C-alpha positions in Angstrom: 0.0 0.0 0.0 1.3 3.5 -0.9 0.2 6.6 0.9 0.7 9.9 -1.0 0.1 13.4 0.3 -1.2 16.2 -1.9 -1.4 19.8 -0.7 -3.3 22.8 -1.9 -0.4 25.2 -1.8 3.2 24.4 -2.7 4.8 26.0 0.4 5.2 22.7 2.3 7.3 19.9 0.8 5.4 16.7 0.8 7.0 13.6 2.5 8.5 10.7 0.7 6.1 7.9 -0.5 5.5 5.5 2.3 5.6 1.8 1.3 4.8 -0.9 3.8 4.3 -4.5 2.6 2.6 -5.4 5.9 -0.3 -3.0 5.2 -2.6 -5.4 3.3 -5.9 -3.7 3.8 -7.1 -0.2 3.1 -8.0 0.6 6.7 -4.6 -0.5 8.0 -2.9 1.6 5.3 -4.9 4.7 6.2 -4.0 4.4 9.9 -0.4 3.8 9.0 -0.4 6.9 6.8 -2.1 9.0 9.5 0.6 8.0 12.0 3.3 8.8 9.5 1.9 12.3 8.8 1.2 13.1 12.5 4.8 12.1 13.4 6.2 14.3 10.7 4.3 17.3 12.2 2.0 17.9 9.3 -1.3 19.7 10.0 -1.1 19.8 13.8 -0.9 22.2 16.7 0.9 21.5 19.9 -0.3 22.8 23.3 1.3 22.7 26.7 -1.1 23.0 29.6 -1.6 22.3 33.3 -4.7 20.4 34.4 -6.1 19.3 37.7 -5.4 15.7 38.5 -8.6 13.7 38.0 -7.1 10.5 36.9 -3.8 9.4 35.3 -3.3 10.4 31.6 -1.0 8.4 29.5 0.9 9.2 26.3 -1.3 8.5 23.2 -4.5 8.9 25.2 -7.2 10.9 23.3 -8.6 13.8 25.4 -11.4 16.3 24.9 -10.4 19.9 25.3 -13.0 22.6 25.9 -11.0 25.9 26.0 -13.1 29.0 26.6 -9.9 31.2 26.3 -9.8 30.4 22.5 -13.5 29.6 22.1 -12.9 26.1 20.8 -13.5 22.5 21.7 -11.5 19.7 20.1 -10.0 16.2 20.6 -6.2 15.9 20.9 -3.6 13.2 21.6 -1.5 13.3 24.7 2.2 13.4 23.8 3.9 13.8 27.2 2.9 14.2 30.8 4.5 15.2 34.1 2.8 15.0 37.5 3.6 17.4 40.4 2.3 17.7 43.9 2.4 20.4 46.6 1.4 20.4 50.2 -1.1 23.2 51.0 -2.4 23.7 54.5 -2.5 20.0 55.3 -3.9 19.1 51.9 -1.9 17.7 49.0 -2.6 19.3 45.5 -1.7 17.2 42.5 -1.5 18.7 39.0 -0.5 17.3 35.6 1.4 19.2 33.0 0.6 17.7 29.6 1.7 18.3 26.0 -1.1 17.6 23.5 -1.3 17.5 19.7 -4.4 18.7 17.9 -4.7 17.5 14.4 -6.2 19.8 11.8 -8.4 18.5 9.0 -7.3 21.1 6.5 
């Protein structure tokens, strides 16, 4: 299966043709192509944010972001995470610093 990328404008060089003999069905090939494009940084935005701890997030988890500061809601993939804690008047506050990638459809 070959995955080719075509762009509207010529300002971004398109990646080499991806050939993988193990991709024997269309669905597997599409997913392999998406991963290839995402890893190359094509059509994505990266955000760093601090969130309250409400459960452990792991790299590659898909999270829903509802950000009123930019007026948008979207799904994104967790790229990295760090957890920190701080004692505050007998209570222990835990926060997570995460880096997420938002993939654009354009």
